[in-house]
N, C-alpha and C positions, 0 to 999 in steps of 0.2 A: 845392790852393791851399789854405793856411792859411786857421782861418775865423777870428772877430774873436776871442779870450777874453779882452777887458782888465778887461770889470767881471767881477767875483767873488765871488758873496757861498756862507757857509759857512751851512746847519745844523744845528747840533750842536753846543756851546762844550764836549765835553772835552777830554781830551787828544789824539786824531785830530785836531779840529777846532782847537786852538790849536795846533797845530807847523805845519796847512797855517795861518791867520791869519798866524803871526812870519816864512815862507820868502814870501810875496805880501805882508806891509806894513798898514799899517792902517787902506788904504783900501779892503780887504774889509769888505764887510757882513758883519753877523751875524746869528742867530737864534738864541734859546734858550726853550725854553719855562721854564727857571727864568732868570727876567733879571738876577739877580743876579749870574748867570756874564757875562753879557758887561757886565755895567757895573764888572769889573773891567780894562775892556780901554779902552770905553767911555763919554764922557761922561754924565755926568745925563739932561743931553737928548738924548740918540740917541734914537730909536725901538728898538724892537725888535716889527719889523710884517714878516710873515712877507711878506705880502703887498707892499710893496714891498722888501723883499729879491727877487721871486721877477720884477717887474716891469723891475727897472733893474740885474740881472745877463743876463751871456752864456754864464757857466762855474760852476756850484752844484753844491757838494760839500757831500751827505747824510754827515756823521760824526755819525753817532748811535749804541748799538748797534746790535744786528740786530736784532734782537725793535722795534724801534721804523721802522724803514724802511719797513713797507709802511701804519702810520698819517701817518708824512710827505707817502708818497706822497697817500692820501686829502684829507690835509688840502690842500696843491696844487693836487690836481685841485676841488676845491670854492671854491677860489678863482674858479673860473672867466675865468682869465686865458689870457692870448693865449702858449702857449710853444715854440710852432712855431721850431724854429733856435736856441732854448737847448740847454745842454747837462749834462745831469743825471750826476754822478758821481759813484757808494757808494762809501766806502772799507772794505767790508769786508774780510775775506782768504775767509772761504767761502764769502759768496752771488757768487754772479753778475751781469754784466747784464740778464740774465731777468725779475729781481726789478723793476727798473722799467719791465718794457714797459708797462701803464697810460699813462704820460708819453710813451713814445717812439710810443704808439694816439694824441695826442696835439698829433706832428709832433716834438714832441724829438724830440734824439740821446742816446745811452746809451752808459754804459760802469762800468767796476769800478777806480778805483787801491787798490793795498794798496799801505802802509808796511813792510819787515820788518825791524819797528824797535819793541822794545820802548823806545819811550813812558815817561816817567818825569820827565825832564831836558832839555825844550822846547831850551833855550840847549843844549848841550853837542850835544844832535841834530845841529842846526845849525851846529854851529862843526866837528862831524865828519860832515860828509855826503859826503861821497869815499867814506867807510865801507860804503858801504850802497845797498841796490838796494829799488828802486819795484816792480811788477807795474804794466802796467795789461792789461786784453779790453775788447777795442770793436771795433769798423769798423775798417780801416785811416786813415780821413779822421782821423775822431777823434783815433784812439792817436795818429798824424804828428801832431796838433796840437796836444795833451798834450804830449806826448814833446817838443815843439820850448820849449813853455811851461816845461818845469822843468829841460830843462838849459841852460836862460837863464840860470836861479838854481844853475845847476851840479849840479844829481845826476839822479842815472842810472832813464830807467827801462824797465822789459824785458816786453815783451810774452808775456802767460802766455792758457793756451786756460780756455773755459770748463771742460771736461770733469776739467780739473786741478787744478782751486781749492780743491776740500775733502784733497783730500789737503796741496798744498803749506802748505795754511794748517793741516793739523792737523802737517806735521813743526816746520814756525813757529812753537808749543805747543809741544812734547818740547825744544826751543832754547832758548826763552825763557818760560817761562813756571814760577815759583818749584816750586810745586803737585805740576806734574808733569814738571819739568826731567829733562831727559834724553836725552842726548846724541847717541846710542847710535839709536836711538830714531829720533835726530829726523833724526837722517844717510838710513837705512835707506830713510825714508818721502821725507820728499825727493828722493828718486834716484827713486822711481815715477812723479815727473811728470815728465818725460822731459826735464829744461829740461836745458842744459847745462853738463858740470862745473862750471866757470867762474864759469856764475851758485848755481848752486848752492857752490861754496866763498866763496863772497862775502856773500850769504846768510847760511852759519853762521855766521861767522864777527863778519858784524856783530851778526847776534842776538848771539854769545857773550860778543864787545868789551859790549854793553847790558847786558847781567845780572852783568858784573865788573863797570861803572861802578855799576850802578842800589845793588849790595848796598853795597860800600864807602864813597859817597856818599852814599846815601838811605837805605838799610837799612830794618828792619820792616813792617809794613803796608804803606809807602807804594810801596815798592821791587815790588811785584809787579803784573803788567800782566795781557790773557789775557782769555779766556771764563770761567773759574774766576770770578775777583775781580770779575766785573763780571755774572754770574751769568746770562748766556747760555746758558737751560737748550735751547734747541733747536740750537745749533750744538755742544755738548756733545752732543749727545741726533745729532748725521747722526756727529760723529767717532766716536762707538761702533757704527754704525750699521756704517761703512766697517768696520770694525775687527771683525768680530762672526764674522768665519771666522779669525782668529789673535786665540787664546784666552791667548798671556802677554798679549801690548800690551793688548788687548783688558778686561780685567781686574784689569793693574799699574793702566790708565790709571782704569779706574771704581772702583777703591779710594783711586786718589789723589787723585778730585775731593768722594770723601763726604768723604774725612779733612778736605781746604779746607773743606770745607763745615761740618761739624762746630766746628774753629780759630780757623776768620771768622766763624762765624750767618751766610751763605749762602743767607737764607732759599728763595731761586729755587731750591737745588740742592736740597733737601731730598727728591724725589720718587724723585732716583735710585737 
């Protein structure tokens, strides 16, 4: 039996949150610690209130940077609201659903959804949604309901296992993130996930299509996406840990991260 996911909330209104909002429509509730982001699409009378969002939503997307997810979970728990039966999905590519276990212990349902997309031009992404793959990691009931929800919007979601998310995300980064772009490494890494070859090809061609569009139509600093430009140091450290026994790829990735840190003055990456 499908779950009721009619009321949707989004915590974090960056690029990924903006994409989810444009997919599911203006009735979607939003919350961001930087209220100015919400007011870009909501009237000034709109209440940027996390408590209201959680209470009124059946499905809640957490679309903050990876290192902010635990803080969001703590805020939700401190609200002391009944969350039993509500579905929480984070949008991290590298983290699995277990990061949401504190919510699960309170009766919530959990999962992880990730768009294998370099999100810069949201309108273009939606217009070309057939070119892209999304992935989901969750229990079967939740996965089936989310797939149905996205399918209604013409979006394909493919299941992925917890133990290959790190590898999957690293492959996506090599295929889409300009500072470390390397399609050869990206293809090699993605095949280590064990995902079916047609899915790997769809992910790869989708990310390369994004990269081409972003370079031609956006250009410059704004065309860069991924953990490096966000300063997601923990995500990069997880990537490097996975690559530690593969010196060539490891050293190349680390060098590129350091170069990007200097070029774009990304203070969070100074420790690399």
